[in-house]
Structures are given as structure tokens and as C-alpha cells.
C-alpha positions in Angstrom: 101.8 116.4 57.5 99.8 116.6 54.2 99.6 120.2 53.0 96.1 119.5 51.6 95.0 118.6 55.0 96.5 121.8 56.5 94.6 123.8 54.0 91.4 122.0 54.9 92.0 122.8 58.6 92.6 126.4 57.9 89.6 126.7 55.6 87.2 124.9 57.9 88.3 126.3 61.3 84.9 127.9 61.8 83.0 124.6 61.5 82.7 122.4 64.6 82.4 119.2 62.6 85.6 119.8 60.7 87.5 120.8 63.8 86.2 117.7 65.6 87.3 115.5 62.7 90.8 117.1 62.7 91.2 116.8 66.5 90.1 113.2 66.4 86.9 113.2 68.5 83.2 113.3 67.8 82.2 116.6 69.4 82.6 119.3 72.1 79.7 118.1 74.3 76.1 119.0 74.5 74.9 122.2 73.0 74.0 125.0 75.5 70.3 125.5 76.3 68.6 128.5 74.7 65.5 130.2 75.9 62.9 132.2 74.0 62.3 134.9 76.6 59.6 136.7 74.6 57.5 133.5 74.4 57.9 132.8 78.1 56.9 136.4 79.1 53.9 136.2 76.7 52.7 132.9 78.1 53.1 134.2 81.7 51.1 137.3 80.9 48.3 135.2 79.3 48.2 132.8 82.3 48.0 135.7 84.8 45.1 137.3 82.8 43.2 134.0 82.7 43.8 133.4 86.4 42.6 136.8 87.5 39.5 136.5 85.3 38.7 133.1 86.8 39.1 134.5 90.3 36.8 137.4 89.5 34.2 135.0 88.1 34.4 132.8 91.3 33.9 135.8 93.6 30.9 137.0 91.6 29.3 133.6 91.7 29.9 133.3 95.4 28.2 136.7 96.0 25.1 135.5 94.0 24.9 132.4 96.3 25.4 129.8 93.6 27.4 127.3 95.5 27.0 124.5 93.0 28.4 126.7 90.2 31.3 127.7 92.4 32.2 124.0 92.9 32.1 123.5 89.1 34.2 126.5 88.5 36.8 125.3 91.0 36.8 121.9 89.2 37.2 123.6 85.9 39.9 125.7 87.3 41.8 122.5 88.2 41.4 121.3 84.6 42.4 124.7 83.3 45.5 124.5 85.4 46.3 121.1 84.1 45.8 122.3 80.5 47.9 125.3 81.2 50.7 123.2 82.6 50.5 120.8 79.6 50.7 123.7 77.1 53.6 125.2 79.1 55.3 121.8 78.9 54.8 121.6 75.2 56.2 125.1 74.6 59.2 124.5 76.8 59.9 121.3 74.9 59.6 123.0 71.6 61.9 125.9 72.7 64.4 123.4 74.0 64.7 120.9 71.2 68.5 120.7 71.6 68.3 120.1 75.4 68.2 116.8 77.0 65.0 115.1 78.0 65.8 115.0 81.7 66.5 118.8 81.8 63.2 119.6 80.0 61.2 117.3 82.2 62.6 118.9 85.4 61.9 122.4 84.2 58.3 121.9 83.0 56.6 119.2 85.1 54.6 120.1 88.2 56.2 119.1 91.5 54.2 117.1 94.1 50.8 115.4 94.0 47.7 117.3 92.8 45.4 119.0 95.3 42.7 116.7 96.6 39.2 117.4 95.2 37.5 117.8 98.6 39.6 120.9 99.4 38.6 122.8 96.3 35.6 124.3 98.1 37.8 125.5 101.0 40.2 127.5 98.9 40.3 131.2 99.7 40.4 133.2 96.5 43.3 131.9 94.4 45.5 130.6 97.2 46.3 126.9 97.1 46.5 124.8 100.2 49.8 123.1 100.8 50.0 119.8 102.6 47.7 116.8 103.3 43.9 117.3 103.5 42.4 118.6 106.8 40.4 116.3 109.0 36.6 116.5 108.7 36.0 118.0 112.2 38.7 120.6 112.0 37.5 124.2 112.2 40.7 126.1 111.9 41.8 129.1 109.8 39.9 127.8 106.8 36.5 127.6 108.5 35.7 130.4 110.9 32.4 131.2 112.5 31.1 134.7 112.3 31.2 135.1 116.1 34.9 134.2 116.1 35.5 136.7 113.4 33.7 139.4 115.4 35.7 138.6 118.5 39.0 138.7 116.6 38.0 142.0 115.1 37.3 143.5 118.5 40.6 142.2 119.9 42.4 143.7 116.9 40.8 147.0 117.5 41.8 147.0 121.2 45.4 146.1 120.2 45.4 148.8 117.7 44.2 151.3 120.3 47.0 150.2 122.7 49.6 150.5 119.9 48.4 154.0 119.0 48.2 155.2 122.6 51.8 156.0 123.7 50.7 156.5 127.3 50.1 152.8 127.7 53.7 152.2 126.9 55.1 154.3 129.8 56.8 151.9 132.2 55.8 153.3 135.6 54.1 150.4 137.4 57.1 149.7 139.6 60.0 151.7 141.0 63.2 151.3 143.0 65.0 154.0 144.9 68.8 154.3 144.9 70.2 156.5 147.8 73.0 158.5 146.2 73.4 160.9 149.1 71.7 163.9 150.7 72.4 166.5 148.1 71.1 167.0 144.5 71.7 164.3 142.0 72.9 166.5 139.1 74.1 163.8 136.6 72.9 160.4 135.4 74.6 158.0 132.9 73.7 154.6 131.6 75.9 152.5 129.4 74.5 151.4 126.0 73.8 147.8 127.2 72.0 149.1 130.3 74.0 147.0 132.8 75.5 149.9 134.8 74.2 153.2 136.1 76.5 156.0 137.3 75.2 159.0 139.3 76.9 162.3 140.3 75.8 165.1 142.6 76.4 168.3 144.4 78.3 166.3 147.1 81.2 165.8 144.6 80.6 162.0 144.6 80.3 159.7 141.6 78.6 156.4 142.5 78.6 153.2 140.3 75.6 150.9 140.4 75.6 147.4 138.8 72.1 146.1 138.3 73.2 142.5 137.8 75.4 142.6 140.9 73.0 144.4 143.3 70.5 142.8 145.6 67.5 144.2 147.4 69.8 146.3 149.6 70.5 148.5 146.5 74.0 149.5 147.4 76.5 151.1 145.1 79.6 149.0 144.5 82.0 152.0 144.2 82.0 155.6 145.2 84.7 158.2 144.4 85.4 161.9 144.0 87.1 162.2 140.6 87.2 166.1 140.6 87.9 166.6 144.3 85.7 169.6 145.5 83.8 170.3 142.3 80.1 169.6 141.7 79.4 167.0 139.0 77.6 168.6 136.0 77.3 165.8 133.5 78.1 162.1 133.2 77.8 160.0 130.0 79.1 156.7 128.7 80.6 156.5 125.3 78.9 154.6 122.5 81.0 151.5 123.3 80.4 151.8 127.0 84.0 151.4 128.0 84.7 154.9 129.2 82.8 157.7 131.0 83.0 161.4 130.4 82.9 163.4 133.7 82.1 167.2 133.4 82.4 169.1 136.7 82.6 172.6 137.9 86.3 173.0 137.1 87.8 173.8 133.7 89.1 170.3 132.9 86.9 167.4 131.9 88.0 163.9 132.8 87.5 160.5 131.2 87.2 157.4 133.5 87.0 153.8 132.6 84.2 151.5 133.8 85.9 150.9 137.1 86.5 154.6 137.9 90.2 154.8 137.0 91.5 157.9 135.2 92.0 157.5 131.5 92.4 161.1 130.3 92.2 164.7 131.7 91.7 167.6 129.3 94.4 170.3 129.4 93.7 173.7 130.9 94.1 176.8 128.6 95.9 180.0 129.2 93.5 182.5 130.8 95.6 185.5 129.8 95.1 185.0 126.0 92.2 187.0 124.6 91.4 184.8 121.6 90.1 181.6 123.0 90.8 179.8 119.7 94.6 180.2 120.5 94.4 178.4 123.8 94.8 174.6 124.2 91.8 174.2 126.5 89.1 175.7 128.5 89.9 178.5 130.9 86.7 178.7 132.9 84.1 176.5 134.6 82.5 173.8 132.4 78.7 173.7 131.8 78.2 170.5 129.9 79.5 167.8 127.6 78.6 164.7 125.6 80.1 162.0 123.4 79.9 161.8 119.6 77.2 159.3 118.6 79.2 157.7 115.8 82.9 158.3 116.6 83.9 156.6 119.9 87.1 158.7 120.5 85.5 162.2 120.2 83.6 164.2 122.8 82.5 167.8 123.3 82.5 170.3 126.2 81.2 173.8 126.6 82.4 176.4 129.1 81.9 179.8 130.6 84.9 181.0 128.6 82.5 181.3 125.6 83.6 178.3 123.6 82.4 174.9 122.6 85.4 172.5 122.1 85.7 169.0 120.6 88.4 166.6 121.9 90.1 163.5 120.8 90.4 160.7 123.4 93.9 159.8 122.1 95.2 163.4 122.2 95.1 165.2 125.6 97.5 168.0 124.7 95.1 170.2 122.8 91.5 170.4 121.7 90.4 169.2 118.3 88.3 172.2 117.2 86.7 175.3 118.6 83.2 176.8 118.1 82.6 180.4 119.4 79.0 181.4 119.9 78.4 185.1 119.1 75.5 187.5 119.9 73.8 189.7 117.3 76.4 192.4 118.0 79.3 189.9 117.6 80.1 189.7 121.3 81.1 186.6 123.2 78.2 184.6 124.6 78.4 181.8 127.2 77.1 178.4 126.1 75.2 176.6 128.8 74.5 173.3 127.1 75.6 171.4 124.0 74.8 168.3 122.1 75.4 166.4 118.9 72.7 165.5 116.3 71.8 161.8 116.0 74.1 161.4 112.9 76.9 163.4 114.5 77.1 166.0 111.7 75.6 168.9 113.6 76.7 170.6 116.9 74.0 172.5 118.8 74.6 174.9 121.7 72.1 176.7 123.9 73.4 180.1 125.1 72.9 182.4 128.0 71.3 185.1 125.8 68.4 182.8 124.9 69.8 181.8 121.5 70.2 178.4 120.0 73.2 178.1 117.6 73.9 175.1 115.4 77.1 174.5 113.4 78.2 172.0 110.9 80.8 169.8 112.6 83.4 170.4 109.9 82.8 174.2 109.6 83.5 175.9 112.9 83.3 179.6 111.8 79.7 180.4 110.8 76.5 178.8 112.1 74.4 176.7 109.9 71.2 177.4 111.9 70.7 180.3 114.3 67.6 181.2 116.3 67.9 184.6 118.1 64.9 184.6 120.3 64.6 180.9 121.2 64.2 181.6 124.9 64.1 184.6 127.2 67.4 186.5 127.1 69.4 186.0 130.3 67.8 182.7 131.1 70.1 179.7 131.0 69.0 177.0 128.5 69.5 173.8 130.4 69.1 171.1 127.8 69.1 170.4 124.1 68.2 167.0 122.6 67.5 165.7 119.2 64.7 163.2 118.4 65.5 159.8 117.1 64.5 160.6 113.6 66.9 163.6 113.7 64.4 166.2 112.4 63.1 167.7 115.7 65.1 169.5 118.4 63.8 169.9 121.9 65.0 172.7 124.2 64.4 173.1 128.0 64.8 176.7 128.9 65.4 178.5 132.1 62.3 180.6 131.5 60.2 177.6 132.6 59.4 176.5 129.0 59.8 173.4 126.8 59.9 174.0 123.1 60.4 171.8 120.0 61.9 173.0 116.7 62.1 171.7 113.2 65.7 172.2 112.1 64.5 172.6 108.5 62.4 175.6 109.5 64.3 177.0 112.4 62.7 180.5 112.7 59.7 179.6 114.9 59.1 176.7 117.4 56.8 173.9 116.5 55.3 173.7 120.0 55.7 175.5 123.3 54.8 174.3 126.8 54.9 176.8 129.7 54.6 176.7 133.4 57.4 174.1 133.9 59.4 175.4 136.8 63.1 174.9 136.7 65.6 176.0 139.4 68.6 174.0 138.2 71.0 174.7 135.3 70.9 171.1 134.2 67.2 170.3 134.2 66.9 168.2 131.0 64.4 166.6 128.7 64.4 163.4 126.6 62.4 161.6 123.9 60.7 158.3 124.4 62.2 155.3 122.5 59.2 155.3 120.0 59.7 159.1 119.4 56.1 159.8 120.3 56.5 161.4 123.8 58.7 164.1 125.3 59.6 164.0 129.0 60.9 166.6 131.4 61.0 167.3 135.1 59.7 170.2 137.2 61.3 171.9 140.2 59.7 172.8 143.6 60.9 174.7 146.6 61.4 172.9 149.9 58.2 171.7 151.5 56.1 173.3 148.7 54.9 170.3 146.8 56.2 167.4 144.8 58.5 167.4 141.8 56.9 165.8 138.8 57.9 164.0 135.7 55.7 165.4 132.9 55.0 163.6 129.6 54.0 165.5 126.4 52.6 164.1 123.2 55.1 165.1 120.5 52.6 166.0 117.7 49.8 167.7 119.7 52.1 168.7 122.6 49.3 168.0 125.1 50.3 167.1 128.7 49.2 163.4 128.5 50.7 162.0 131.8 52.4 163.0 135.0 54.3 161.1 137.7 54.8 162.6 141.2 58.3 161.5 142.0 59.2 162.9 145.5 58.9 166.0 147.6 61.9 167.6 145.9 62.8 168.9 142.4 63.2 166.5 139.5 66.5 167.5 137.9 67.6 164.7 135.6 65.5 162.2 133.5 66.8 159.5 131.2 64.6 157.0 129.2 66.8 154.1 128.1 65.6 152.6 124.8 67.1 149.1 125.3 65.9 148.6 128.9 62.6 150.7 128.5 63.1 152.1 131.9 63.1 155.7 133.2 65.9 157.0 135.5 65.2 160.1 137.5 67.6 162.2 139.6 66.0 164.4 142.3 67.0 167.3 144.5 67.1 165.3 147.7 69.8 162.9 146.8 67.7 160.1 145.3 68.0 158.3 142.0 64.7 156.5 141.1 64.2 153.9 138.4 60.7 153.3 137.0 60.0 150.1 135.2 57.3 147.6 134.1 57.8 143.9 134.6 56.2 143.1 131.2 57.4 146.0 129.0 60.8 146.5 130.5 63.9 144.3 130.1 66.7 143.5 132.6 68.0 146.6 134.5 66.1 147.0 137.8 64.3 143.7 137.3 67.5 141.9 138.0 68.2 143.3 141.4 64.7 143.4 142.9 64.4 139.6 142.9 67.6 139.0 144.8 67.3 138.8 148.6 69.8 140.5 150.9 72.9 138.5 151.8 73.0 137.3 155.3 76.3 137.6 157.2 77.4 134.4 159.0 78.6 135.2 162.5 80.3 131.8 162.8 82.7 132.6 160.0 84.7 134.8 162.4 85.7 131.7 164.4 87.3 129.9 161.5 91.0 130.1 160.8 92.8 129.4 157.6 94.0 125.9 157.2 97.7 125.8 156.6 99.0 122.8 154.8 102.5 121.7 156.0 103.2 118.3 154.5 106.6 117.9 156.1 105.7 119.0 159.6 106.4 116.8 162.6 103.5 114.6 163.8 103.2 116.7 167.0 102.8 119.9 165.0 100.7 118.5 162.2 97.1 119.7 162.0 94.3 117.4 161.2 92.9 117.8 157.7 89.6 119.6 157.6 86.8 117.4 156.4 83.9 119.9 156.4 83.4 123.5 157.4 80.5 122.8 159.7 82.4 120.3 161.8 85.3 122.6 162.0 83.0 125.4 163.3 81.6 123.2 166.0 85.1 122.1 167.0 86.3 125.8 167.2 83.3 126.7 169.3 84.3 124.2 172.0 87.9 125.5 171.9 88.1 128.3 174.6 91.0 130.1 172.8 89.5 130.1 169.3 86.0 131.1 170.6 87.4 133.7 173.0 85.6 132.2 176.0 85.7 134.6 179.0 87.7 133.3 182.0 85.7 132.1 185.0 86.1 133.8 188.4 89.0 132.7 190.6 88.1 130.7 193.7 90.3 130.6 196.8 93.1 133.1 197.7 93.9 133.9 194.0 96.8 133.1 191.7 98.6 134.4 188.7 98.0 138.0 189.7 94.3 137.6 189.8 92.4 138.4 193.0 89.9 135.9 194.3 86.4 136.7 195.4 86.0 139.9 197.5 86.8 139.7 201.1 90.1 137.8 200.7 92.3 140.9 201.1 92.1 144.0 203.2 91.2 146.3 200.2 88.4 144.0 199.1 87.2 143.7 202.7 87.0 147.6 202.9 85.2 147.8 199.5 82.8 145.1 200.6 81.9 147.0 203.9 81.5 150.3 202.1 79.3 148.6 199.5 77.3 146.9 202.2 76.9 150.2 204.2 73.2 150.8 204.6 73.5 154.5 205.1 71.5 156.4 202.6 73.7 159.0 201.0 71.4 159.8 198.2 70.8 163.3 199.5 74.2 164.9 200.3 72.7 168.1 201.8 70.9 166.2 204.5 74.1 164.1 205.1 76.1 167.3 205.7 73.5 169.1 207.8 73.2 166.1 210.0 76.4 167.4 211.9 75.4 171.1 211.9 73.9 171.1 215.4 76.9 169.4 216.9 79.3 171.8 215.2 77.5 174.9 216.5 77.3 173.6 220.1 80.8 172.3 220.3 83.0 174.3 217.8 86.3 172.6 217.9 87.4 171.5 214.4 87.6 174.9 212.7 87.8 178.2 214.6 88.7 177.0 218.2 91.6 175.1 216.9 93.6 178.3 216.2 92.6 180.3 219.3 95.9 179.5 221.1 98.3 180.0 218.2 96.6 182.6 216.0 98.1 186.2 216.4 95.9 189.2 216.9 95.1 191.0 213.7 96.3 194.6 213.4 94.6 196.8 210.8 95.6 200.3 209.6 93.3 203.1 210.4 91.9 205.4 207.7 93.1 209.0 207.8 91.5 212.2 206.4 94.1 212.5 203.7 93.3 209.1 202.4 89.6 210.0 202.3 90.3 213.1 200.3 92.5 211.2 197.9 89.8 208.7 197.4 87.5 211.6 196.4 89.9 212.9 193.7 89.3 211.8 190.1 91.2 208.8 188.8 93.3 210.8 186.4 94.6 213.2 189.1 95.8 210.4 191.4 99.6 210.1 191.6 101.1 207.0 190.2 103.1 205.1 192.7 
């Protein structure tokens, strides 16, 4: 290779032309497009200012009533748009000199045909109509009458009022009643999809209800007693809906699957250890429990042993963590209810001394929020629940109150409602799906009124609505956000479901439309058809063509239809006696049956022979006159009479 040529290559390596000449081709392709962003932004700003000024002028002219000028201005606006597009095209061409003609045309030219001139007067402000021109008689969205506008405004106001009024959203137009038993329904649980309902009560039973599988008979498809002779305190599905937490009156919580089979049972702690943190589980009766809202394997329970424990579904040997509520003096306090916050970061417990204590889930020693006088000391707080936004906590106290709290300012309650009677330690409350209402139930004594479901407005805390459920206490209430249906558990063994055919979805609407299944009596006559392909012809059964024909055939068969045997005529055969009168015994029975003597009054029948017996006494006393010996009786002496007069203790024992 020529050294001069090598020097030339090394000296001109930075030039594209020299490199191309050395490599033997003309160039590396088209030059990359460059954009002048400052110019583009300036042109866009200028166009926007002109356009807004033009719109302002058009509105001003329309207000003055100059329709002709408005048409001219719209025409001029079209021309201005064309001029603006042309200038934009020229600038883009000048900024992209090195780019190809096809690229510059595709970037700068307007796409589609221009707007027809007859539509310029119908444009609203600066919005352009897209599509073909409207027909002349069309009075759609572009040409409204004033009356139509007024009507639409009125309808909009009505819709706004309905949207703002949360009472209109309560689904209570229809209801169904599920008969759990005769005792209090103390637990309710719905899976997240709303397909299955589970109820538990004071009768130790847990019943499973499937809305899609039930008909109008409303029968549970399964009933069991998972905790033997312990009342059911709480039932809840996990966030995935595949397992159920069962909290009963014993010290061990259970986890069941959707079909009621046992998945896990919590271990019981050592009741002789003083420090409850050193035991593996609860040592006293449980009061409540719930699942973690984010972690599907974690759940929580509280007990009379003074602890709140979290558990892992995959580890049944020991609890996960322990929280110990304390009073102002540092003494042990019994938690009566517990719950997680909506994000699962906080754990709240209502205690027997009226306090509400909240911990951080990862810090189990000291409380994060603590309210000393939340409810009356000594009254059992029956329920705690967080709102859907996570900022408000509602507490249902045993002192017949319902309170809401802001966890950011936890010293005083936001609102208080009094006069809400509660006789059960699991009377609960819940928020509506839109977070605007708060619902709770009231208790009544037997035959002293009806239990009610009371609705409170969350902001004003006014009692906005009531539902009289039944002549017993309302213990449990549950408002499912997906179904938009309200489930209620009562003190007389009923579980009621309130729904609205329009506002609610699935759930109870699925089973009320199904008629009861009719049992076919003829099915008992059918027998299973046994296929024996190699049977002899004399034993081979004919192939069944249809069920109806087979039923008719079996009906005529006396053996398959169990036809009663007819009475035997003649002397009798096969051990069966013929008609009465053929034998001596049947002849006697026949004569006795055909005896016309009326023995309906037995006294008269006996006294009928009294006169004959007195006149001719032969059958009783005279029969023994010839053979009966004369009776010889001992005579009483004076000593015997004196002995009889002596006291009993002086008599000589013989």
C-alpha cells in the first residue's frame, strides 16, 4: 500500500468525504434530521395567542348580536388557519433543508379534507367538527332548543341530588331470610367475591350458604360444629376467599377451607406461666379475630388472657407476635375486640376498661395511639372498624354509644351517638361502600319492640335512616362493597339479606329467581340398568330406550311397583287364610264381631246380673259352704290391752 495514501487516510480520518473515498463508496447514507426547538416553541406560542384572541373576538361579537360579522370572522379564521399552516410548512422546510421531501411533507401538511363552509356557523367556540357535514334537518348536540337545555339542567340537578344523598343508595327495597337456627346468630362472613355466606351462632353450628346454588327454599348446603360445644364468636374469609377463620369460646382458633374441612388449629398456651409472652398460644377464652388485609397467611386473635396475638397460617406451633394491653397503672387489661387498619400497618384493640389501644404492627411493646377514656370503664367495647380511607376509626361500645375517631388526633372523638342499646359482646358496626354512612344495630329484650339497623351520616352524624329488622336484637351487620347488599344477624336465629334489584349485584338476586325443585315420586320405581354384553339370551335385559317408557313398564310390574296382594278366595293356600268364616277361629271372630249386644257401657253390662246374683248366690260364697272350715279367732286378754297402752319404746322386742 502507498505510504502517501496511508498518511492521507490518517490525516483526513475526521472527514466523511475522505473516509468515503478511501473505503470505496460515495457516502454513509442520508444525514440525520435536525430540529430547531426554539423556533418551533415560539411559533406554537404565537399561534396559541392568535387563536385565543380570535376566540375572544368571536364571543364578543356574538354577545353584541352581530351574526354577519361572526360569519366573516369564522371565514377569516379559516383563512388564518390556512396561512398559519402555510407559514408552519415553510418554517419546517427551512429548518429541515437536509431532510428528504417526503419526510418534510408528511410532517407539515394538514391531514384530511378542509372543514365545509356551511359548518363554520355551527362551531362551538374553537372546537372543530370532525366528520362529514350534518343533514339540514338534524337538531342534535350542535343545535339545542332552550327548553331542551332547561330540561337537561333540571335532570342534571336531580341526578346530582341523588348522588349527593347517600340515603338513596341504601339497598333495602327487598329482603330474604335465611333460617340459621333458633338461637342468636353471633357471626357472619362473606367471601370477597360475594358468592358464599357463612353464619355461626350460639347453637355451636356453622352453616354455609351458596347464593348461586340455592333456590327459593333458601337451604344451607352444609352445617357443622367445628368447635364442638363452644359458641361461635367470629367468622371471616381471608382476602383470597379460600380459607375461613373461626373464633369460638375456647382458647384455640381454627382455620377451615371453603368446604368446612380443618386446615389449621392454633396451639394452646401454658396457663401456669405468668408472662403471656413466653407461652406459645392463648390460655383463655377468645373474644375476636380477623385476617390481615394485605397478607393472606396472617391473622390475629384476642383473648381473656390479656393478649393480642398474630399468627401465621403456615406455622401452627407458635404465635407470630404478642401485644399486651396495659392500664394506666401498668396492669393487665382484657381486650374484647381487635382489628387491622386498611393498609395493615396498625393493630387496634378495644379493652374492657374502656380504652382503645393502637400499635404499630412491627413494634409490639409500646402503643402508637392510646385513648384512656374512649368508653365507660367496665363496659366491653364490642367492635372497632376503620373507614375505607383509613383516617377514621369507629367504635361500638358496651355503654350504648357509637363513636368515631380521627387517628391523627386521637384524644377526643369526632362524633358521638348515644342511646344505642347493646346486650351482646359482638354487636358491630360498619361503613358503607362509599364511606358516607355508618351502620350499627340495636338490641331489645324479648317482646319489648323490634331490633333496628340504624344509619348515621359520617360527617354530620345525624340519624338519617332506620330499618326495623325483626322482633329481636340486631347483633351482626355487614355491608358488602362488591354486592352492595347488607347482611344482618339477629338474636332469634335469622340471617337477613337486604338488597335492591337495580343497585345490587348478584348475591341474593341469584337465588330468589330459582323455583323450588320438585321431587319426582316415580323415580323410586326405576332400577339401575346393568349392562351384561355376554349374558345368555334368557337372562339378557332389554336395552332401555327412554326413561318414561321404562317408568310406565315398571308401574305395570307388580314386583317393581310393590303392588299389594289381592285377598285369597276359597279355602286358602300358601299359609294365607281365605275370607272369614272358612275356619273355626274366623267363624268365632265373625260371630263376636256381628254380636249386636251393646257393650259400650261396661257398668250397665255388669249390673245386669246383680239381681240374679243376690237372689240365687251360687257362684261365689255358697260354693265353699260345704268345704270351708269354721274360722277360729284368738280372744283379746287384759294383758294385751295394757301392753297396747304402753309407749312404743317400752315394748319388749320379740
